[in-house]
C-alpha positions as CSV (number, residue, x, y, z in Angstrom):
1,M,153.5,223.1,254.5
2,K,157.1,222.4,252.9
3,T,158.8,224.0,256.0
4,I,157.0,221.7,258.3
5,L,157.9,218.7,256.2
6,K,161.6,219.8,256.3
7,I,161.7,220.1,259.9
8,T,160.1,216.8,260.7
9,L,162.6,214.9,258.2
10,T,165.4,216.6,259.9
11,M,164.3,215.5,263.5
12,A,164.0,211.9,262.0
13,M,167.5,211.9,260.7
14,A,168.7,213.2,264.1
15,A,166.9,210.4,266.0
16,V,168.5,207.5,264.0
17,T,171.8,209.3,264.4
18,L,171.3,209.4,268.3
19,L,170.1,205.7,268.3
20,V,173.2,204.5,266.5
21,A,175.4,206.4,268.4
22,C,173.8,204.9,271.6
23,S,173.8,201.3,270.3
24,R,177.6,201.5,269.6
25,K,178.3,203.2,273.1
26,D,176.3,200.3,274.9
27,T,178.1,197.6,272.9
28,P,180.9,196.1,275.0
29,A,184.2,195.8,273.2
30,E,184.9,192.3,274.4
31,A,181.7,191.6,272.4
32,L,183.2,192.4,269.1
33,P,184.8,189.9,267.1
34,P,188.4,189.9,267.5
35,S,189.0,190.5,263.8
36,T,187.6,194.1,264.2
37,L,190.3,194.9,266.6
38,E,193.5,196.5,265.4
39,E,195.9,193.8,267.0
40,I,194.8,190.3,268.3
41,P,196.5,189.3,271.2
42,V,198.3,185.7,271.0
43,R,200.9,183.5,272.5
44,V,203.5,181.5,270.6
45,T,205.4,178.4,271.2
46,T,208.7,177.1,269.6
47,V,208.3,173.6,268.3
48,G,210.9,170.8,267.9
49,Q,211.6,167.6,266.3
50,S,211.0,164.5,268.1
51,A,211.9,160.7,267.3
52,S,208.7,159.2,267.9
53,S,206.9,156.2,267.8
54,E,203.1,155.5,266.9
55,A,201.1,152.8,268.3
56,I,199.7,150.2,266.0
57,T,196.1,149.3,267.1
58,A,193.8,147.0,265.1
59,T,191.1,144.2,265.6
60,G,191.2,140.7,264.8
61,T,189.5,137.4,265.4
62,V,190.8,134.1,267.0
63,E,191.4,131.3,264.4
64,S,193.5,128.2,264.6
65,D,197.0,128.0,263.2
66,S,196.2,124.4,261.6
67,E,192.8,125.5,260.1
68,A,191.6,123.6,257.1
69,R,188.8,124.2,254.6
70,L,187.6,121.2,253.4
71,S,185.9,120.6,249.7
72,F,185.2,118.1,247.3
73,K,187.8,118.2,244.1
74,T,184.6,117.8,241.5
75,G,181.3,119.1,241.6
76,G,178.3,116.9,242.3
77,V,175.2,116.7,244.6
78,I,176.0,115.6,248.4
79,D,174.7,112.3,249.2
80,R,175.8,112.0,252.9
81,I,177.2,114.0,255.4
82,F,178.7,112.0,258.4
83,V,179.5,114.7,261.1
84,S,178.3,118.1,262.5
85,E,179.8,121.1,263.9
86,G,181.7,120.4,267.1
87,T,182.4,116.9,266.2
88,M,185.9,115.6,266.9
89,V,187.3,113.6,264.2
90,Q,190.3,111.3,263.6
91,K,192.8,111.8,260.5
92,G,191.5,109.8,257.6
93,Q,187.8,109.6,259.0
94,L,185.0,110.0,256.2
95,L,183.2,113.4,256.7
96,A,181.1,113.5,253.2
97,R,180.6,112.0,250.0
98,L,179.0,112.8,246.7
99,K,176.3,110.9,244.9
100,L,178.5,108.6,242.5
101,T,176.1,108.2,239.6
102,E,177.6,110.6,237.2
103,I,181.2,110.1,238.3
104,Q,180.8,106.2,238.2
105,A,179.5,106.6,234.9
106,Q,182.4,108.6,233.8
107,V,184.9,105.7,235.0
108,T,182.8,103.2,233.0
109,Q,182.9,105.4,230.0
110,A,187.0,105.7,230.3
111,Q,187.1,101.9,230.9
112,E,185.3,101.4,227.7
113,A,187.5,103.6,225.7
114,V,190.6,102.1,226.9
115,S,189.1,98.6,225.9
116,K,188.4,100.2,222.3
117,A,191.7,101.5,222.2
118,E,193.4,98.4,222.8
119,R,191.4,96.6,219.9
120,D,192.1,99.3,217.6
121,L,195.9,99.1,218.3
122,Q,195.7,95.3,217.9
123,R,194.0,95.5,214.4
124,A,196.5,98.2,213.4
125,Q,199.5,96.0,214.4
126,N,198.0,93.2,212.6
127,L,197.2,95.0,209.5
128,Y,200.6,96.5,209.5
129,R,202.3,93.1,209.7
130,D,200.3,92.3,206.3
131,S,201.5,95.4,204.8
132,V,198.0,96.7,204.9
133,A,198.4,99.5,207.5
134,T,201.1,102.2,207.3
135,L,203.3,103.0,210.5
136,E,201.5,106.1,211.0
137,Q,198.3,104.5,211.7
138,V,200.0,102.0,214.3
139,Q,201.5,105.2,215.9
140,N,198.0,107.0,215.9
141,A,196.5,104.0,217.4
142,T,199.2,103.6,220.1
143,T,198.6,107.3,220.8
144,A,194.9,106.9,221.1
145,L,195.6,104.1,223.7
146,N,197.9,106.2,225.7
147,V,195.4,109.0,226.0
148,A,192.3,106.8,226.8
149,K,194.5,105.5,229.7
150,Q,195.2,108.7,230.9
151,N,191.5,109.5,230.9
152,L,190.5,106.5,232.9
153,E,193.3,107.4,235.7
154,I,191.7,111.0,235.7
155,A,188.2,109.6,236.0
156,R,189.4,107.2,238.8
157,F,191.4,110.2,240.7
158,N,188.1,112.1,240.6
159,L,186.1,109.1,241.8
160,S,188.7,109.0,244.8
161,Y,188.1,112.5,245.6
162,S,184.5,112.5,245.5
163,E,184.4,112.1,249.3
164,I,185.9,114.1,251.9
165,R,188.4,112.5,254.7
166,A,189.8,114.4,257.5
167,P,193.4,115.4,256.6
168,I,194.5,115.8,260.4
169,S,192.7,114.9,263.9
170,G,190.9,117.8,265.2
171,R,187.3,119.3,265.7
172,I,184.8,120.4,262.9
173,L,184.5,124.0,263.4
174,M,181.7,125.0,260.8
175,K,179.6,123.2,258.3
176,F,178.8,125.3,255.1
177,M,176.6,122.8,253.3
178,N,174.0,120.1,253.8
179,E,172.8,116.9,252.0
180,G,171.2,117.3,248.7
181,E,173.0,120.6,248.1
182,L,175.2,121.1,244.8
183,A,178.6,121.4,245.6
184,G,181.1,122.9,243.3
185,P,184.6,122.0,242.8
186,G,186.5,123.5,245.6
187,N,183.6,125.0,247.6
188,P,184.4,124.7,251.4
189,V,182.0,122.2,252.9
190,F,183.5,122.0,256.3
191,M,186.1,124.0,258.3
192,M,188.2,122.0,260.8
193,H,191.1,122.8,263.0
194,A,193.6,120.6,264.7
195,A,193.1,119.1,268.0
196,S,196.0,120.7,269.6
197,A,195.3,123.2,272.5
198,R,197.8,125.7,272.0
199,D,197.6,126.7,268.1
200,W,195.4,129.5,268.5
201,I,196.3,132.6,266.8
202,V,194.7,136.1,266.4
203,K,194.5,137.4,262.7
204,A,194.0,141.2,262.5
205,G,193.9,143.3,259.3
206,L,196.5,146.1,259.1
207,T,196.9,149.1,256.9
208,D,200.2,149.2,254.5
209,K,201.4,152.2,256.7
210,D,201.5,149.9,259.7
211,F,202.3,146.5,257.9
212,V,205.7,148.0,256.6
213,R,206.7,148.4,260.1
214,L,206.4,145.0,261.3
215,K,208.5,141.9,260.9
216,V,208.1,138.4,262.5
217,G,208.7,138.1,266.4
218,D,207.4,141.7,267.4
219,P,205.7,141.7,270.5
220,A,202.2,142.6,270.8
221,T,199.4,142.8,273.3
222,L,196.1,141.2,273.0
223,L,192.7,141.9,275.0
224,F,189.6,140.1,274.5
225,D,186.0,140.7,275.4
226,A,185.7,137.6,277.0
227,Y,188.6,138.3,279.3
228,P,188.6,142.3,279.5
229,K,191.0,142.8,282.5
230,Q,193.6,140.2,281.3
231,P,196.1,141.0,278.6
232,F,197.7,138.4,276.7
233,Q,201.3,138.8,275.3
234,A,201.6,137.8,271.6
235,R,204.2,137.8,268.9
236,V,203.6,138.6,265.1
237,S,203.9,135.1,263.9
238,E,203.3,135.3,260.0
239,L,203.1,138.3,257.6
240,P,201.4,138.0,254.7
241,Q,202.6,138.4,251.0
242,S,199.9,140.3,249.8
243,A,196.6,142.2,251.0
244,D,193.2,140.9,251.1
245,P,191.5,141.8,248.1
246,A,188.0,142.3,249.6
247,S,189.4,144.7,252.5
248,G,192.7,146.0,251.4
249,L,194.2,145.1,254.8
250,Y,196.9,142.9,255.3
251,P,196.0,139.9,257.6
252,V,198.8,139.7,260.1
253,E,198.9,136.5,262.2
254,F,199.6,136.9,266.1
255,K,200.5,133.6,268.1
256,F,199.7,133.8,272.0
257,D,199.7,131.7,275.1
258,T,196.0,131.0,276.3
259,Q,197.3,130.9,279.8
260,G,195.0,127.8,280.2
261,K,192.0,129.9,279.4
262,K,189.2,128.9,276.9
263,F,189.2,129.9,273.3
264,T,187.4,129.2,270.3
265,Y,187.0,130.3,266.6
266,G,185.8,133.9,266.0
267,M,186.5,135.2,269.4
268,F,186.9,139.0,269.0
269,A,190.4,140.7,270.0
270,N,192.0,144.1,270.2
271,V,195.9,144.2,269.1
272,K,198.2,146.8,270.4
273,I,201.8,147.0,269.1
274,D,204.0,149.6,271.1
275,G,207.8,150.7,270.7
276,L,207.9,150.7,267.0
277,K,210.0,153.7,266.0
278,N,208.6,155.3,262.7
279,G,210.6,158.4,262.0
280,N,211.0,161.9,263.2
281,Y,208.2,164.3,263.8
282,I,207.6,167.8,264.5
283,A,205.5,168.1,267.6
284,V,203.0,171.0,267.9
285,P,200.2,171.7,270.6
286,V,196.9,170.6,269.8
287,D,195.7,174.1,270.5
288,A,197.6,175.4,267.2
289,I,196.0,173.2,264.9
290,V,193.0,175.2,262.8
291,E,190.8,173.8,260.0
292,G,191.7,169.9,260.5
293,N,190.4,167.6,257.7
294,G,191.7,164.1,258.3
295,Q,195.3,164.4,257.8
296,N,195.1,168.1,256.5
297,A,195.3,171.1,258.9
298,F,196.7,174.4,259.2
299,V,198.7,176.4,261.7
300,F,199.3,180.0,262.1
301,V,202.8,181.4,262.5
302,P,203.7,184.9,263.4
303,D,205.4,187.1,260.5
304,G,206.3,190.2,261.8
305,N,203.0,191.7,263.6
306,K,200.9,189.6,261.3
307,A,199.6,186.2,261.2
308,Q,200.6,183.7,258.2
309,K,198.5,180.6,257.7
310,V,200.7,177.5,256.9
311,P,199.5,174.0,255.8
312,V,200.5,170.8,257.5
313,R,200.3,167.3,257.4
314,I,199.1,165.5,260.6
315,A,201.0,162.0,261.2
316,F,199.1,161.1,264.3
317,I,198.1,162.7,267.7
318,R,199.7,161.7,271.1
319,N,197.9,163.0,274.3
320,D,198.0,166.8,273.7
321,Q,200.5,166.9,271.0
322,V,199.9,166.5,267.3
323,M,202.7,165.2,265.2
324,L,203.6,166.6,261.9
325,S,205.2,164.7,259.0
326,S,205.3,168.0,257.1
327,G,204.7,171.7,257.0
328,L,207.1,173.0,259.6
329,Q,210.8,173.1,260.4
330,P,212.4,172.6,263.7
331,G,212.6,175.9,265.6
332,A,209.7,177.2,264.0
333,Q,207.1,179.3,266.1
334,V,203.4,178.7,265.9
335,I,200.5,180.6,267.4
336,T,198.6,178.8,270.3
337,A,196.4,180.9,272.4
338,G,194.0,183.0,269.9
339,S,194.6,181.1,266.8
340,A,190.7,180.5,266.6
341,Y,190.3,184.4,266.1
342,L,192.9,184.7,263.4
343,T,192.6,185.1,259.7
344,E,195.3,185.3,257.1
345,A,197.6,188.4,257.7
346,A,195.4,189.4,260.5
347,L,197.3,191.9,263.1
348,I,198.7,190.2,266.1
349,K,200.1,191.3,269.3
350,V,202.3,188.6,271.2
351,M,201.6,188.1,274.7
352,D,204.4,187.2,277.2
């Protein structure tokens, strides 16, 4: 019985060995991962330094160079709005006003305070002449009268700015509030622009990296969805002093010629600026880049008969070339063909 069991076990082991051998024999060499081969065939190229320029692209909207946001100086309930969106208005025209009940009452109170201060000063002066009041009391009464007059001036000023008048002749672009709403001090009620037909601009948000490369007068090309096959030439007309706190981008203004076309507020535009040199870069083929993540990536370089993995920093990509800002020196060799199969210290064979 033991002899039969031993023979059976021996035959099973032989069958497994034969099966494994057949399986290895039937597997083609090219189907195995390259890492299992002794040497991985690769091709290399020598990289060089290039003084290159990265085009700046951004998106923006059409606005007016003379755009104005109109608001009340003081808060209150809006009594009347006299214009609507799209209305052409003349300079000085009344656009809206607040309910004056509260503001007029403040003016009346200030007037009464001035009258009382004048009576107090007169009384103090009479008593001073009779040696009953002191000089300090007269001076205090004089100061109180001056303060009351200043308060009256403030109240009258606020009364005069409880209405909105057009600062320029132009068109009402947007109306943000309606009659009966509570308007806070400085909250925009209207947005308007001047009547000129050639004061349109495009305002586009740029990153700090692109912003520092610009100067006023730099040329740009604008493309609009409304006129997809017609480029418009523009120039940088104004650079901001700070970034927009909401977006973190720098709102750069571009002045352009309308070429007789119709434009209006809010139209979408693509901005492109070419020819701005921004440094020297190491140019490597796209095939050499492995494990790219944003601006961080790796390349393999030959180190004798082994592959060495080197981290690099990508500046931008132009056609089939990747411009590196750091990681390699001019004259270095990088592996292109076969780089996808490599691992650190893998054996390589450089092909002609």
